[in-house]
C-alpha positions, 0 to 999 in steps of 0.5 A, a space after each residue: 871179267 866184263 865182256 867187251 862187245 866192241 871187240 874186233 876179231 879176224 878169224 883166219 882159216 884155210 877151210 871155212 864151211 860152206 866154201 871149202 871143206 876137207 874136215 872139222 876145221 871148216 865146220 868150226 871156222 864156219 860156225 864159231 864166227 856166227 856165234 860170236 856175231 850173234 853175241 854182238 862182236 865184230 867178227 870177220 873171216 879171212 880165207 883163200 879164194 880157191 878155184 872151187 869156191 862159187 859164191 857172191 862176192 865183190 872186189 875190194 882191193 888189190 896190192 903186191 905181196 913181197 915173196 922174197 924179192 918177188 912181187 905177187 899180186 893179191 886180190 881181195 874180194 868180199 862175200 858173207 855167210 848169212 844166217 838167222 839168230 833170234 829171228 834176225 838176219 845176220 851175216 859174217 863178212 868173209 874176205 877171200 884172199 886170191 892169187 891165181 898162181 897159188 889158189 886157182 887149183 883143183 884142191 886145197 892141199 898137197 901141192 909141192 909149193 904149199 909152203 909158198 902158198 900159205 906163206 903168201 896167204 899169211 902175209 897177204 892177210 896182214 897186208 890187207 888189214 890197213 887197206 880195208 880199214 879193219 884193225 882187229 883186237 885179236 887175230 884168231 889163227 887156226 892150224 899150221 897154215 896160219 902159224 906164220 901170222 903170229 911170227 910175222 906180227 912179232 918179227 916183221 910188222 912190230 914196228 908199224 903203228 897200225 899193227 901195234 897192240 893186235 893180239 893173236 890166238 892160235 888154235 890147234 885142231 890137229 897137231 899131227 899136221 905141222 907144216 914142216 918145210 925145208 929151211 929154204 922157205 926162210 927166203 920168202 918169209 922176210 924174217 931175220 935168220 935168228 928166227 931159225 933156231 930151236 927156241 923159235 921156228 926150227 924143228 929138227 932142221 925144218 921150218 915149222 909153220 905149226 911151231 911158229 904159231 905155238 911160239 909166237 901166239 899170245 894165247 894157245 887153244 885147242 878144240 877141247 880140254 881133253 885134247 889140250 891135255 893129250 898133246 902135252 904128253 909124249 904119246 900124243 905131243 908129236 915131239 912138240 909137247 915141250 913147246 
């Protein structure tokens, strides 16, 4: 297949080195976009702007995000990851998705409202795109926190011309962490009730962020060929091996 150097990619992750890291996800999210940019692709990153992040960034835009009838403000700021490749100074643009209520906290995970926090992040990331005039060919989602992006594109944004033909890639870094929450989260998702069925996002009575990515993504990848084979077995599939 011939390479398309005009390809535009939005890399979405809740951890990106060097800004926020708890594990290997951040390392991949900080390094893969740099490799693609050095190859000539237009790659940009979207991540939450946590309290701990201290980086040079500029204000880009702000807008309301619907959270089940309640409006929450998203503020977008832009920074970058600078690096050198083949003697050239290059950079990856980073869009920091901010909301004081959801992200101005001491940590990244393990809050009682994580479902709301990352649902907001997914919605805001999609709503941001026309406002920054960037239409990616591919949105590369990473792990459960970003799974609803794949669902939203198919169930909520499909009738908007701007989002037509945007494809999604969903990468599993750790299948053990699935983002399973009470069905009540449907209230903030804004998608039809028909989505909450075993063939889609319902998982043993819970709403699964991970399953939203697995079911709705155009392509699914993992961190290695070995891991891809392992998670399709009953032993390592975490009850999702049949998806």
